N, C-alpha and C positions, 0 to 999 in steps of 0.2 A: 419408066416415066408414065405411061398410059397407065397403067395399073393404080399407081400410086394416085394420080388425078380423080379414077372412077372412084376408087375407096374414099377420098376425100368428098368428093360430090355427093356419094350415097350416103355418109355419114351425116351430112348436113339438112338432109330431106326429112321433112315431116310429115306423115301419112296419118289420115283420120282411121281410127278403127270403127267398129260399129257400134261400141259404148259411148263414143264421144258425141255431146251434144252439138248440134250445128250452129254456128255463130245468128245471133238474133239481131236483125237490122232495125235498127231506130234511127229514124229521121228526126231532124232538130233544126226548125227554122229560126233563122237569127233576123229580125225587123228592127227598126228604130221604135221602140227603147224594150225591146223583151225579145224573149226565147218562146217558142211553143214547141214542144210543151215545156212548162216551167218546172215541172217535176216528173222526173224520169224513174220509174222502179225498174229495178234489174233484180236477177237471181243471182247469188252467190256461186262463182264456178262456172258458171256460162258464158262461154265466149259472146262478146258484142262487137258489131260495128256500128258505131256513130256515124250518120250521112248528114254531114253540117252544109246548110243551104242558107244563101243570103238571099233576102227579099229585097233589097234596096239598096245597100253601100256595102263599103269593107268592114267587118267586124272581125272580133277574134273570140276565139272560145278557148277558156284556161281553165283546167279543173286540176289545181296544183298538189291536192291531197293523193290525185289519183296518178299524177305525172303525165297529163295529156295536155297539150297544146295546140292551135293550128288557128291559120287565118280563115276568114270565112268570106270568100269573096261572089260577086253575084257572078251567076253563069258559069262557076267553077267551084261546083260540090268538092266539098272535102271528104274523105273516110278516116277514121279513126279505128283501127283495131285493138281490142284490149279484153281481158278476162278480169272480173273484180274478185278477189279472194279474201277481201272481209266485210262482213257486214257493216251497215253505218250509214250515215247521211254524210254525203261529200257535194259542197258548194262550186258552182260556175259561175263564171262572170266573163263579161266583153272586156279585154285587156287592150282594145285599140279604139281611142275615143272617135265617138259617133256622134257627137251633140249635146245638146241640154241635159238630156235624160239619161245619158249614159252611164252614171253612179249606179242607175237603178235596174241596170241590165243585168240579172243574175238568174240563177236557177239553182236546182238541187237534184242530184242522183242519191236514190235512197236504194242501197244493195239491203236485200233480204235473202234468208235461207230456202 
């Protein structure tokens, strides 16, 4: 039984080789009624960690074309890890109502070669 468990555990591990890029950490601040920065430029196939921080209240982060979604609460930074594999422009927006300017709270991720 033990050898089987060790084999399963070993097969599910991923290690970084010397050829892989380290994740790029990008901090995104949410505040009524904007994200800073509003445009994030990323490189295709480079791993990314989005660090989401709220400066005032509860917000949401939703980038549906990239399959990314998180709540963004004060005092509780959220982290989303992903690797963009397609070039293009991908919109994100706040999906938790945060007041009268909520509909304008959006931004864009631009993925380049």
